[in-house]
N, C-alpha and C positions, 0 to 999 in steps of 0.2 A: 417584317413579315416573315413568318417561319416557313412558308411553303418553298421547298427546294426546287420545285418545278418552274419557278419564275425565271424568265430569261435573265442572264447576267447583266445585260445593259439596264434592264428595268430595276433590278435589285440595286445596282450601283447608283442609279438615278434617285432611288428612294433614300439611300444612305447620304447622298450629297444634297438632299432636300430640293431636288429639281422638280420632283413630282410627289404627289401624296398617294397613299395606299388606295384611296378611292378612285384614282385616275387609271389604275390598272384593271382592265376588264378582260374576260376570257371565256372560252367555251369549254365544254367537257372533253373535246377531242384535241386540246393542246394549242389552240390558236389564242394568242395574246395580242392586246392592243393597248396603247397608252392614249387615253381620252383627254389628252392635252397636246396642243399643237407644238410643232418644233419651235415656232416663234416664241411661245410661252415658256418652253423649257429653257431656251436661250435667255429670255428675259429674267428668269429666276436667278441668273448669274450676272445680270447687268449688261447683257449683250443685246443691243438694240439695232445695230446696223452692221454692214459689211462693205468692204471696198468694191466698187464697180470697176469694170475694165478701163474706164476713162478717168479713174481717180476720184469719182464722186462717191459719196456715202449713200448706200441704199438701205431702206428700212426693212428690217426682218419681217415686220408686221405686214408689209406689202407683198412678200414673196413666200414666206414660210408659214403664214397663219392658217393655211388650208391643209397642210401636210402633217400626217400623224405616223408614228412608229407602230409597226406590227411585227410579230415574230411567229414562226411555225417551228415545230420540232424537226430536228435534223440529227439523227443518231443520238449522241450524248449531249449535243449542244443545241443551239437554235440558229436559224437563219433569219436575218432581219430584212424588212422591206419598208416601203413608204406607201401610204394611201392618202388620197385627197378627199376631203369633205368640204365642198364649197357651196355657199348660198349665192343668191344673186348679188354680185358686188358691182361697185362703180369706181374702184380704185384706178384702173387703167384709163377709164373715160375721164376721170377727174383731172388727170394731167401728170402727177408724179409717176416716176417709173414704177411699174407694178406688173404682176402676172395677169392672167386673163380674168374676166368678170363672169363668164358663163357658168351657171351652177351645175353641179353634178358630182359624181363619185368616180375616182380612178383608183384602181389597184395595180400597182406595178409589180411585175414578176422578176424584176432585176434586183439582186441582193444589194443591200445598203451596208457599207463598211462602217459599222458603229464606232470603231476605234477613232475615226476622224472626228466624230461628234464628241467623244469623251475627251480627246486632246483639246478641242476648242473650248469645252466647258472648263477644263482645268487650267488652260493657258490661252485666253482669248486674244492673242496677238492678231494683227491683220493677216499675217501669213496663214495662221490656223483658220481664221474666218474665211479666207479665200479658198483654202482647201475644202472646207465644208461646203461652200457654195458650189464648187466644181463637182463634188460628190453628189450633192442633191440634184444638181442639173443633169448629171449622168443618169441617175436613177429615174428621174421623172420626165425628161424630155429629149435628151440627146439621142440621135439616131446611131445605128450600127452597134447596139449593145446586145448582149446575150442574156438569156434568162437563167435563173438558178434552178437547178433540178428539184430542190426541195420545195420551192414555191410553186412550181408547175405541178408537181405530184400532189401537193395538198389541194390546190384549187380545182384540179381536173377530176378529183374524186367526188362523185355526186353525193356522197355521204358527209362531206365536210360541212361544218357549221359556220365557218368564219364569215362568209358572205352575209348570212342572216344576222349575225351580230352587228356587222357594219351597217346594214340596211336599217336595223332598229335604232342604232345610235344616230344615224343621219336623219331619219324621219323625226325623231324626238328633238334633235337640234333645230331643224328647220321650223318645226311647230313652235319652239320656244321663242322664235323671232316675231311671232304674231303680236299685233297690238290691237287691243279692244276686240279680240276674237277673230281677227282677219289678217291675212297675209297676201300681198300682191303676188300674182303669178310671175314667173320669169319673163323677161323681155322677149326671149326667143319663142317662148310658147305663145305669147300674144301675136307674134308674126305668123306662127303656124295657124292660129285661129283665123287671122285676117285672110290668109291664103285659102283656108278651108271654106270660109264664107263665100269667097269669090267662086269656088268650085262647087258649092253645095247644090246649085240648080242642075248640075250635070250628074249629081249623085255620087260625087267623089269626095265626100267628107273625110278629112284626114283621120288617121288611126287614133291619135291621142284625143282630139276633140270628140270623136265618136265614143271613145271609152268614157270620157268624162260625162257625157250625156247618159250613158248606161249606168254609171256609178251613182249619179244623182237619183235616178229612178230606183235603184236598188236600196239606197239609203233612205228614201222617202222624204228627202229634203235637198236643198241646194248646198252641196258640199263645196262646189266650185262653179262659178258663173263665167269663167274664162277671163275674169278680171282679178278675182280674189279667191282664196281658199278660206272657208269659214270653220272655226273650231268651237266646239260646244263648251269646253272648259280648259283650264290650264294644267290639268293633271297628265297631259300627254295625249297624242292624237288617237282617235278611234281608228278602227280598222279601215273605214271608208276614207277618213282624213289622211291616214298614212298612205293609202293607195293613190289619193289625189296628189300628194307630195311626190311620190315616186314617179308618177306619170308625167307631171309637169316639170320635174327637175331632172329626171334621169331617163325618161322615155320608156320605163318599165311599168307594166300595169299591175304587178304584184311582186312580193318578195321572191316568189318562185321564178318569175321571169328575170329578176335581178340576179339571183344566184345562178340561173341557167346561162346568163350572158357571161358571167365570170368564168364558169366552167367551159363554155364555148371557146373563149379566148385562150384559156390554158391548153385546151386540146389541140389548138393549131400551132403550138410551139414545137414544131417538128422540122427536121432537115429539109424535107420536100417543100415546106411552106416558105423557105427562104428564097425560092426561085422568084426572080423579078417578073411581074405581070407586064406583058407587052403593052406599050403605049402609055403606061402609067408610071413606070420607073420605080416602083416600090413593090414589096412582097407582102403576102398575107402575114408573114411572120412580123414584119415591121408594125403592122396594125394590131396584132394579137399580143405583143409583148407587154402592153399596158391595157388593161381592160377599162375602157372609158364608157361609163354609163352617164350620158349627158343628153339633154334635150337639144343641144346644138349639134350633135353628131348624127349625120344621116348616112354614114358609111355603110351600115348594115340595115338600114331602113327597108321595109318591104318584105323580102323573102326570108329575113333572118328568123330562124326557128325559135329563138328566145323571145320573140315578139308575138308568138302565137300560143295561146293558152292550150291548144290541143296538140301541140308538137310533142314529140317523144321526149325531148330534153326537159321541157317544162313539166310534163306529166310525171317524169321520173323524179324531179326535184319535189314536186308536190307529194308524191307517194312516200318519199323518204323523210320529209320535214313538216308535214301538215300539222303535227302536234307541237312543233317547236315554237317557243316564244322568247323573244329577247326584248 
């Protein structure tokens, strides 16, 4: 690939045949992503497991299959990060050691040291595999981390396009899992529906089930019946189908809400946000350092501005990106 703007890690991965040219996706403002999971990249070099803390062998496909590399410009180089794209899984429930099953998207604002991945790919010793596991864990889950300025600056800019590319890739991926034109809604969404039905007589229909009802009316057909999402063809989700995926899997009712939530998290990465909240024992910073768009996360439910289509942050995203398509 002749494009000199491609991040060095992605270029080297191409040369080493860990990824294909078609795996690299980008926006016009410099955001890059590899649309192949870390587990698949490792598998290309015959790396299928890593040592656990107890000496057991853990499957990469149970821990790294949801995580993808991304990069943003940073002066003359790029800063790398990891983002999660997860469908409804059952790995953890099935018994073998695995990460979570709840679907959703996470964008971490903690920089990923790509040199550790390159070392592991070049020399997959247990020591290098262990180092990679520690680094991924640091970026995606470990507490007490600090964000990278370049990642914050990119995603807090309402003009940035990266979140829209991610949302588009995610909705197409989830739609591709449908069989015979239907896909079961996530387990947690079913629980929200059940609780909403119990409260319906009091007029307290939950936000997402209420949105799904409105979506079906707008589409003129049943896109989602609280059991399944229905797809018209296999060429990719329609606008209404994509909205149903986002709503039931990430809790966002539009791509503008999705992007606004990413922006909202990035804007809270400030020194003041690091102050611990009384009686909770954590800070807003701890929650903001990874933007979790998931149906299982109720932390920002209710008053969160990115969940209101008439909020300033969502309207600003709409004004900036209403013509954008990925």
